[in-house]
N, CA, C and O atoms as CSV, one atom per row, in Angstrom:
chain,resi,resn,atom,element,x,y,z
A,1,GLY,N,N,-26.594,-9.843,-28.852
A,1,GLY,CA,C,-26.635,-9.200,-30.133
A,1,GLY,C,C,-25.855,-7.900,-30.097
A,1,GLY,O,O,-24.932,-7.719,-29.303
A,2,VAL,N,N,-26.245,-7.027,-30.960
A,2,VAL,CA,C,-25.568,-5.737,-31.120
A,2,VAL,C,C,-25.701,-4.891,-29.855
A,2,VAL,O,O,-24.743,-4.241,-29.436
A,3,ARG,N,N,-26.888,-4.898,-29.249
A,3,ARG,CA,C,-27.115,-4.106,-28.031
A,3,ARG,C,C,-26.196,-4.575,-26.902
A,3,ARG,O,O,-25.607,-3.750,-26.203
A,4,ALA,N,N,-26.068,-5.887,-26.719
A,4,ALA,CA,C,-25.196,-6.429,-25.671
A,4,ALA,C,C,-23.745,-6.060,-25.939
A,4,ALA,O,O,-23.009,-5.736,-25.007
A,5,GLN,N,N,-23.322,-6.105,-27.212
A,5,GLN,CA,C,-21.947,-5.753,-27.573
A,5,GLN,C,C,-21.676,-4.286,-27.258
A,5,GLN,O,O,-20.611,-3.958,-26.734
A,6,ARG,N,N,-22.624,-3.394,-27.570
A,6,ARG,CA,C,-22.446,-1.970,-27.285
A,6,ARG,C,C,-22.355,-1.722,-25.784
A,6,ARG,O,O,-21.541,-0.918,-25.329
A,7,LYS,N,N,-23.208,-2.425,-25.007
A,7,LYS,CA,C,-23.161,-2.275,-23.553
A,7,LYS,C,C,-21.810,-2.736,-23.023
A,7,LYS,O,O,-21.220,-2.081,-22.164
A,8,PHE,N,N,-21.319,-3.868,-23.538
A,8,PHE,CA,C,-20.021,-4.400,-23.129
A,8,PHE,C,C,-18.917,-3.398,-23.453
A,8,PHE,O,O,-18.061,-3.129,-22.610
A,9,GLU,N,N,-18.926,-2.843,-24.666
A,9,GLU,CA,C,-17.914,-1.863,-25.063
A,9,GLU,C,C,-17.996,-0.608,-24.209
A,9,GLU,O,O,-16.967,-0.035,-23.849
A,10,SER,N,N,-19.200,-0.177,-23.882
A,10,SER,CA,C,-19.384,1.009,-23.043
A,10,SER,C,C,-18.837,0.771,-21.638
A,10,SER,O,O,-18.170,1.639,-21.075
A,11,GLU,N,N,-19.117,-0.402,-21.071
A,11,GLU,CA,C,-18.609,-0.725,-19.736
A,11,GLU,C,C,-17.090,-0.812,-19.732
A,11,GLU,O,O,-16.448,-0.354,-18.787
A,12,ASN,N,N,-16.504,-1.399,-20.781
A,12,ASN,CA,C,-15.044,-1.479,-20.881
A,12,ASN,C,C,-14.424,-0.096,-20.998
A,12,ASN,O,O,-13.391,0.174,-20.385
A,13,ALA,N,N,-15.038,0.774,-21.770
A,13,ALA,CA,C,-14.523,2.137,-21.914
A,13,ALA,C,C,-14.571,2.865,-20.573
A,13,ALA,O,O,-13.636,3.587,-20.226
A,14,ARG,N,N,-15.655,2.680,-19.818
A,14,ARG,CA,C,-15.783,3.313,-18.506
A,14,ARG,C,C,-14.700,2.790,-17.557
A,14,ARG,O,O,-14.089,3.563,-16.820
A,15,ALA,N,N,-14.468,1.476,-17.581
A,15,ALA,CA,C,-13.437,0.880,-16.716
A,15,ALA,C,C,-12.057,1.409,-17.090
A,15,ALA,O,O,-11.252,1.711,-16.209
A,16,ARG,N,N,-11.774,1.526,-18.389
A,16,ARG,CA,C,-10.478,2.075,-18.826
A,16,ARG,C,C,-10.335,3.510,-18.358
A,16,ARG,O,O,-9.255,3.915,-17.927
A,17,GLY,N,N,-11.411,4.285,-18.435
A,17,GLY,CA,C,-11.377,5.673,-17.974
A,17,GLY,C,C,-11.092,5.765,-16.488
A,17,GLY,O,O,-10.321,6.619,-16.051
A,18,ASP,N,N,-11.716,4.880,-15.700
A,18,ASP,CA,C,-11.464,4.854,-14.258
A,18,ASP,C,C,-10.014,4.507,-13.965
A,18,ASP,O,O,-9.388,5.130,-13.108
A,19,ARG,N,N,-9.475,3.517,-14.672
A,19,ARG,CA,C,-8.071,3.127,-14.459
A,19,ARG,C,C,-7.132,4.269,-14.835
A,19,ARG,O,O,-6.163,4.544,-14.128
A,20,ASP,N,N,-7.426,4.933,-15.956
A,20,ASP,CA,C,-6.586,6.053,-16.378
A,20,ASP,C,C,-6.638,7.185,-15.356
A,20,ASP,O,O,-5.609,7.781,-15.038
A,21,ARG,N,N,-7.839,7.486,-14.838
A,21,ARG,CA,C,-7.994,8.543,-13.832
A,21,ARG,C,C,-7.214,8.195,-12.569
A,21,ARG,O,O,-6.522,9.044,-12.007
A,22,ASP,N,N,-7.328,6.934,-12.119
A,22,ASP,CA,C,-6.611,6.513,-10.917
A,22,ASP,C,C,-5.106,6.584,-11.119
A,22,ASP,O,O,-4.377,6.994,-10.215
A,23,ARG,N,N,-4.634,6.189,-12.295
A,23,ARG,CA,C,-3.202,6.244,-12.591
A,23,ARG,C,C,-2.720,7.695,-12.595
A,23,ARG,O,O,-1.647,7.995,-12.071
A,24,ASP,N,N,-3.504,8.588,-13.181
A,24,ASP,CA,C,-3.137,10.003,-13.202
A,24,ASP,C,C,-3.095,10.574,-11.784
A,24,ASP,O,O,-2.191,11.341,-11.454
A,25,ARG,N,N,-4.057,10.210,-10.951
A,25,ARG,CA,C,-4.062,10.686,-9.564
A,25,ARG,C,C,-2.841,10.171,-8.823
A,25,ARG,O,O,-2.239,10.889,-8.025
A,26,GLU,N,N,-2.474,8.913,-9.092
A,26,GLU,CA,C,-1.299,8.338,-8.441
A,26,GLU,C,C,-0.050,9.116,-8.832
A,26,GLU,O,O,0.800,9.401,-7.989
A,27,ARG,N,N,0.058,9.458,-10.109
A,27,ARG,CA,C,1.210,10.236,-10.581
A,27,ARG,C,C,1.251,11.612,-9.936
A,27,ARG,O,O,2.329,12.148,-9.679
A,28,GLU,N,N,0.079,12.187,-9.671
A,28,GLU,CA,C,0.005,13.518,-9.067
A,28,GLU,C,C,0.220,13.485,-7.561
A,28,GLU,O,O,0.282,14.535,-6.921
A,29,GLY,N,N,0.335,12.289,-6.988
A,29,GLY,CA,C,0.560,12.187,-5.552
A,29,GLY,C,C,-0.714,12.224,-4.744
A,29,GLY,O,O,-0.689,12.589,-3.568
A,30,THR,N,N,-1.837,11.850,-5.351
A,30,THR,CA,C,-3.090,11.799,-4.616
A,30,THR,C,C,-3.649,10.394,-4.694
A,30,THR,O,O,-3.384,9.660,-5.646
A,31,ALA,N,N,-4.419,10.026,-3.692
A,31,ALA,CA,C,-5.055,8.714,-3.669
A,31,ALA,C,C,-6.558,8.903,-3.546
A,31,ALA,O,O,-7.021,9.742,-2.773
A,32,ALA,N,N,-7.312,8.134,-4.298
A,32,ALA,CA,C,-8.769,8.248,-4.267
A,32,ALA,C,C,-9.327,7.519,-3.064
A,32,ALA,O,O,-8.875,6.426,-2.723
A,33,MET,N,N,-10.303,8.121,-2.425
A,33,MET,CA,C,-11.026,7.471,-1.334
A,33,MET,C,C,-12.493,7.556,-1.707
A,33,MET,O,O,-13.186,8.497,-1.318
A,34,GLY,N,N,-12.966,6.573,-2.461
A,34,GLY,CA,C,-14.322,6.652,-2.996
A,34,GLY,C,C,-14.360,7.798,-3.986
A,34,GLY,O,O,-13.356,8.087,-4.638
A,35,ASP,N,N,-15.483,8.442,-4.106
A,35,ASP,CA,C,-15.569,9.610,-4.971
A,35,ASP,C,C,-15.653,10.882,-4.147
A,35,ASP,O,O,-15.832,11.968,-4.699
A,36,LYS,N,N,-15.524,10.760,-2.819
A,36,LYS,CA,C,-15.800,11.894,-1.940
A,36,LYS,C,C,-14.573,12.728,-1.599
A,36,LYS,O,O,-14.684,13.947,-1.468
A,37,ALA,N,N,-13.394,12.101,-1.450
A,37,ALA,CA,C,-12.249,12.867,-0.955
A,37,ALA,C,C,-10.966,12.389,-1.604
A,37,ALA,O,O,-10.864,11.244,-2.045
A,38,LEU,N,N,-10.008,13.261,-1.657
A,38,LEU,CA,C,-8.663,12.930,-2.124
A,38,LEU,C,C,-7.684,13.215,-1.000
A,38,LEU,O,O,-7.792,14.233,-0.317
A,39,VAL,N,N,-6.731,12.317,-0.810
A,39,VAL,CA,C,-5.707,12.494,0.212
A,39,VAL,C,C,-4.379,12.630,-0.503
A,39,VAL,O,O,-4.034,11.790,-1.334
A,40,ASN,N,N,-3.639,13.663,-0.196
A,40,ASN,CA,C,-2.336,13.873,-0.792
A,40,ASN,C,C,-1.375,12.824,-0.250
A,40,ASN,O,O,-1.217,12.692,0.964
A,41,LYS,N,N,-0.730,12.075,-1.144
A,41,LYS,CA,C,0.146,10.983,-0.727
A,41,LYS,C,C,1.307,11.479,0.119
A,41,LYS,O,O,1.671,10.818,1.092
A,42,SER,N,N,1.899,12.614,-0.215
A,42,SER,CA,C,3.035,13.104,0.572
A,42,SER,C,C,2.590,13.479,1.991
A,42,SER,O,O,3.350,13.287,2.941
A,43,GLU,N,N,1.380,14.005,2.146
A,43,GLU,CA,C,0.871,14.313,3.487
A,43,GLU,C,C,0.626,13.031,4.270
A,43,GLU,O,O,0.910,12.967,5.466
A,44,SER,N,N,0.109,12.024,3.608
A,44,SER,CA,C,-0.121,10.735,4.261
A,44,SER,C,C,1.203,10.118,4.710
A,44,SER,O,O,1.301,9.572,5.809
A,45,ASP,N,N,2.221,10.209,3.848
A,45,ASP,CA,C,3.539,9.686,4.199
A,45,ASP,C,C,4.126,10.415,5.406
A,45,ASP,O,O,4.755,9.791,6.261
A,46,LYS,N,N,3.925,11.722,5.478
A,46,LYS,CA,C,4.425,12.504,6.622
A,46,LYS,C,C,3.743,12.074,7.919
A,46,LYS,O,O,4.387,11.962,8.962
A,47,LEU,N,N,2.439,11.836,7.843
A,47,LEU,CA,C,1.706,11.393,9.031
A,47,LEU,C,C,2.164,10.011,9.476
A,47,LEU,O,O,2.306,9.759,10.673
A,48,THR,N,N,2.394,9.119,8.524
A,48,THR,CA,C,2.870,7.779,8.855
A,48,THR,C,C,4.243,7.849,9.510
A,48,THR,O,O,4.488,7.178,10.511
A,49,LEU,N,N,5.137,8.657,8.952
A,49,LEU,CA,C,6.473,8.814,9.517
A,49,LEU,C,C,6.394,9.370,10.938
A,49,LEU,O,O,7.100,8.890,11.825
A,50,ALA,N,N,5.561,10.357,11.163
A,50,ALA,CA,C,5.402,10.929,12.504
A,50,ALA,C,C,4.878,9.877,13.479
A,50,ALA,O,O,5.312,9.822,14.630
A,51,SER,N,N,3.959,9.057,13.026
A,51,SER,CA,C,3.411,8.007,13.875
A,51,SER,C,C,4.484,6.978,14.237
A,51,SER,O,O,4.575,6.556,15.390
A,52,LEU,N,N,5.292,6.575,13.260
A,52,LEU,CA,C,6.372,5.624,13.535
A,52,LEU,C,C,7.406,6.223,14.482
A,52,LEU,O,O,7.944,5.528,15.345
A,53,ARG,N,N,7.680,7.509,14.318
A,53,ARG,CA,C,8.674,8.169,15.180
A,53,ARG,C,C,8.229,8.266,16.637
A,53,ARG,O,O,9.069,8.408,17.525
A,54,ARG,N,N,6.930,8.191,16.896
A,54,ARG,CA,C,6.458,8.189,18.288
A,54,ARG,C,C,6.950,6.941,19.017
A,54,ARG,O,O,7.138,6.964,20.234
A,55,ASN,N,N,7.159,5.850,18.274
A,55,ASN,CA,C,7.673,4.609,18.862
A,55,ASN,C,C,9.185,4.493,18.758
A,55,ASN,O,O,9.811,3.802,19.562
A,56,ASP,N,N,9.780,5.163,17.773
A,56,ASP,CA,C,11.230,5.096,17.563
A,56,ASP,C,C,11.689,6.413,16.947
A,56,ASP,O,O,11.581,6.609,15.737
A,57,ASN,N,N,12.197,7.308,17.774
A,57,ASN,CA,C,12.573,8.648,17.284
A,57,ASN,C,C,13.858,8.663,16.469
A,57,ASN,O,O,14.273,9.728,16.011
A,58,THR,N,N,14.505,7.504,16.272
A,58,THR,CA,C,15.706,7.455,15.430
A,58,THR,C,C,15.375,7.166,13.962
A,58,THR,O,O,16.282,7.094,13.133
A,59,ILE,N,N,14.091,7.000,13.629
A,59,ILE,CA,C,13.706,6.747,12.235
A,59,ILE,C,C,13.891,8.018,11.424
A,59,ILE,O,O,13.343,9.068,11.757
A,60,GLU,N,N,14.674,7.909,10.350
A,60,GLU,CA,C,14.939,9.055,9.481
A,60,GLU,C,C,13.990,9.107,8.286
A,60,GLU,O,O,13.533,10.181,7.897
A,61,GLU,N,N,13.695,7.934,7.702
A,61,GLU,CA,C,12.817,7.913,6.533
A,61,GLU,C,C,12.230,6.522,6.341
A,61,GLU,O,O,12.772,5.522,6.814
A,62,ILE,N,N,11.113,6.489,5.638
A,62,ILE,CA,C,10.490,5.220,5.253
A,62,ILE,C,C,11.022,4.876,3.865
A,62,ILE,O,O,10.855,5.644,2.918
A,63,ILE,N,N,11.659,3.723,3.758
A,63,ILE,CA,C,12.235,3.299,2.481
A,63,ILE,C,C,11.218,2.552,1.636
A,63,ILE,O,O,11.137,2.765,0.426
A,64,ASP,N,N,10.434,1.669,2.270
A,64,ASP,CA,C,9.431,0.896,1.540
A,64,ASP,C,C,8.356,0.440,2.511
A,64,ASP,O,O,8.564,0.435,3.724
A,65,THR,N,N,7.211,0.059,1.973
A,65,THR,CA,C,6.103,-0.407,2.804
A,65,THR,C,C,5.403,-1.581,2.136
A,65,THR,O,O,5.499,-1.777,0.924
A,66,ALA,N,N,4.703,-2.350,2.948
A,66,ALA,CA,C,3.786,-3.382,2.464
A,66,ALA,C,C,2.508,-3.221,3.280
A,66,ALA,O,O,2.559,-3.106,4.504
A,67,LYS,N,N,1.376,-3.212,2.608
A,67,LYS,CA,C,0.111,-2.978,3.298
A,67,LYS,C,C,-0.238,-4.094,4.267
A,67,LYS,O,O,-0.784,-3.836,5.340
A,68,HIS,N,N,0.074,-5.341,3.896
A,68,HIS,CA,C,-0.278,-6.455,4.773
A,68,HIS,C,C,0.730,-7.584,4.606
A,68,HIS,O,O,0.999,-8.029,3.491
A,69,VAL,N,N,1.279,-8.037,5.713
A,69,VAL,CA,C,2.220,-9.161,5.723
A,69,VAL,C,C,1.844,-10.115,6.849
A,69,VAL,O,O,1.151,-9.740,7.794
A,70,SER,N,N,2.311,-11.353,6.731
A,70,SER,CA,C,2.167,-12.360,7.789
A,70,SER,C,C,3.546,-12.927,8.064
A,70,SER,O,O,4.370,-13.052,7.158
A,71,LEU,N,N,3.790,-13.268,9.316
A,71,LEU,CA,C,5.082,-13.811,9.714
A,71,LEU,C,C,5.024,-15.335,9.743
A,71,LEU,O,O,4.108,-15.929,10.311
A,72,TYR,N,N,6.020,-15.947,9.118
A,72,TYR,CA,C,6.161,-17.402,9.117
A,72,TYR,C,C,7.511,-17.750,9.725
A,72,TYR,O,O,8.477,-17.000,9.585
A,73,GLU,N,N,7.573,-18.885,10.395
A,73,GLU,CA,C,8.810,-19.368,10.999
A,73,GLU,C,C,9.119,-20.742,10.400
A,73,GLU,O,O,8.242,-21.600,10.304
A,74,PHE,N,N,10.376,-20.937,9.999
A,74,PHE,CA,C,10.743,-22.233,9.436
A,74,PHE,C,C,11.093,-23.200,10.559
A,74,PHE,O,O,11.951,-22.904,11.390
A,75,GLN,N,N,10.443,-24.337,10.586
A,75,GLN,CA,C,10.657,-25.376,11.579
A,75,GLN,C,C,11.686,-26.353,11.020
A,75,GLN,O,O,11.356,-27.183,10.173
A,76,LEU,N,N,12.943,-26.262,11.492
A,76,LEU,CA,C,14.016,-27.111,10.959
A,76,LEU,C,C,13.723,-28.598,11.132
A,76,LEU,O,O,13.917,-29.371,10.194
A,77,GLY,N,N,13.261,-29.015,12.312
A,77,GLY,CA,C,13.008,-30.424,12.572
A,77,GLY,C,C,11.929,-31.015,11.670
A,77,GLY,O,O,11.993,-32.186,11.294
A,78,LEU,N,N,10.933,-30.190,11.326
A,78,LEU,CA,C,9.828,-30.657,10.483
A,78,LEU,C,C,10.028,-30.318,9.009
A,78,LEU,O,O,9.300,-30.807,8.145
A,79,ASN,N,N,11.027,-29.474,8.732
A,79,ASN,CA,C,11.315,-29.022,7.368
A,79,ASN,C,C,10.080,-28.376,6.716
A,79,ASN,O,O,9.738,-28.668,5.570
A,80,GLU,N,N,9.414,-27.478,7.493
A,80,GLU,CA,C,8.231,-26.804,6.963
A,80,GLU,C,C,8.070,-25.430,7.609
A,80,GLU,O,O,8.670,-25.130,8.641
A,81,TRP,N,N,7.246,-24.612,6.974
A,81,TRP,CA,C,6.954,-23.281,7.476
A,81,TRP,C,C,5.719,-23.322,8.357
A,81,TRP,O,O,4.749,-24.011,8.041
A,82,LYS,N,N,5.750,-22.576,9.477
A,82,LYS,CA,C,4.607,-22.469,10.375
A,82,LYS,C,C,4.212,-20.997,10.458
A,82,LYS,O,O,5.042,-20.130,10.732
A,83,ARG,N,N,2.941,-20.737,10.220
A,83,ARG,CA,C,2.458,-19.360,10.299
A,83,ARG,C,C,2.339,-18.949,11.764
A,83,ARG,O,O,1.743,-19.655,12.577
A,84,ARG,N,N,2.921,-17.788,12.084
A,84,ARG,CA,C,2.875,-17.243,13.438
A,84,ARG,C,C,1.659,-16.319,13.555
A,84,ARG,O,O,1.050,-15.958,12.549
A,85,ASP,N,N,1.318,-15.948,14.764
A,85,ASP,CA,C,0.173,-15.076,15.001
A,85,ASP,C,C,0.602,-13.608,14.970
A,85,ASP,O,O,0.314,-12.845,15.892
A,86,VAL,N,N,1.297,-13.226,13.892
A,86,VAL,CA,C,1.774,-11.857,13.719
A,86,VAL,C,C,1.458,-11.440,12.291
A,86,VAL,O,O,1.901,-12.088,11.341
A,87,GLU,N,N,0.693,-10.359,12.132
A,87,GLU,CA,C,0.405,-9.838,10.803
A,87,GLU,C,C,0.056,-8.368,10.891
A,87,GLU,O,O,-0.341,-7.871,11.945
A,88,GLY,N,N,0.207,-7.683,9.781
A,88,GLY,CA,C,-0.112,-6.258,9.735
A,88,GLY,C,C,0.716,-5.546,8.681
A,88,GLY,O,O,1.245,-6.182,7.769
A,89,SER,N,N,0.831,-4.245,8.799
A,89,SER,CA,C,1.613,-3.439,7.862
A,89,SER,C,C,3.100,-3.605,8.159
A,89,SER,O,O,3.496,-3.862,9.295
A,90,LEU,N,N,3.915,-3.452,7.114
A,90,LEU,CA,C,5.368,-3.550,7.263
A,90,LEU,C,C,5.995,-2.265,6.735
A,90,LEU,O,O,5.659,-1.794,5.649
A,91,PHE,N,N,6.914,-1.707,7.525
A,91,PHE,CA,C,7.637,-0.506,7.117
A,91,PHE,C,C,9.122,-0.805,7.173
A,91,PHE,O,O,9.646,-1.197,8.216
A,92,VAL,N,N,9.797,-0.620,6.049
A,92,VAL,CA,C,11.259,-0.724,6.007
A,92,VAL,C,C,11.760,0.701,6.152
A,92,VAL,O,O,11.447,1.563,5.331
A,93,VAL,N,N,12.544,0.947,7.205
A,93,VAL,CA,C,12.941,2.305,7.522
A,93,VAL,C,C,14.446,2.453,7.602
A,93,VAL,O,O,15.170,1.473,7.776
A,94,LYS,N,N,14.911,3.687,7.473
A,94,LYS,CA,C,16.309,4.036,7.706
A,94,LYS,C,C,16.349,4.705,9.065
A,94,LYS,O,O,15.567,5.610,9.355
A,95,ARG,N,N,17.289,4.236,9.905
A,95,ARG,CA,C,17.417,4.766,11.265
A,95,ARG,C,C,18.773,5.479,11.411
A,95,ARG,O,O,19.725,5.181,10.689
A,96,SER,N,N,18.837,6.413,12.349
A,96,SER,CA,C,20.098,7.129,12.601
A,96,SER,C,C,20.952,6.381,13.629
A,96,SER,O,O,22.124,6.711,13.809
A,97,ALA,N,N,20.382,5.382,14.300
A,97,ALA,CA,C,21.114,4.606,15.310
A,97,ALA,C,C,21.105,3.138,14.904
A,97,ALA,O,O,20.330,2.729,14.039
A,98,LEU,N,N,21.970,2.351,15.532
A,98,LEU,CA,C,22.021,0.923,15.250
A,98,LEU,C,C,20.818,0.238,15.872
A,98,LEU,O,O,20.383,0.682,16.935
A,99,PRO,N,N,20.251,-0.802,15.299
A,99,PRO,CA,C,20.573,-1.263,13.950
A,99,PRO,C,C,20.003,-0.297,12.914
A,99,PRO,O,O,18.896,0.219,13.067
A,100,ARG,N,N,20.760,-0.069,11.888
A,100,ARG,CA,C,20.371,0.880,10.843
A,100,ARG,C,C,19.482,0.204,9.855
A,100,ARG,O,O,19.041,0.831,8.891
């Protein structure tokens, strides 16, 4: 009835407010971690770059990232893809040495 409709509208308004708040934080360069803390995105990016440079000091910048990827190999003889036992974060980087 009317009460259920009002509750539904109230919940939708709250969800829209949360999405708007998250979008605004993203624009400001912050990421929400629950309701307890905010992490500055540029600081997080600097830490990630420093961590990658510990393994490869020729990395100049991070161009793009993917939070989670899986590696597949195409099997020519079988004409199919086989999932490999490799997965995790992916960083596309610019390097000062070859391969660039």
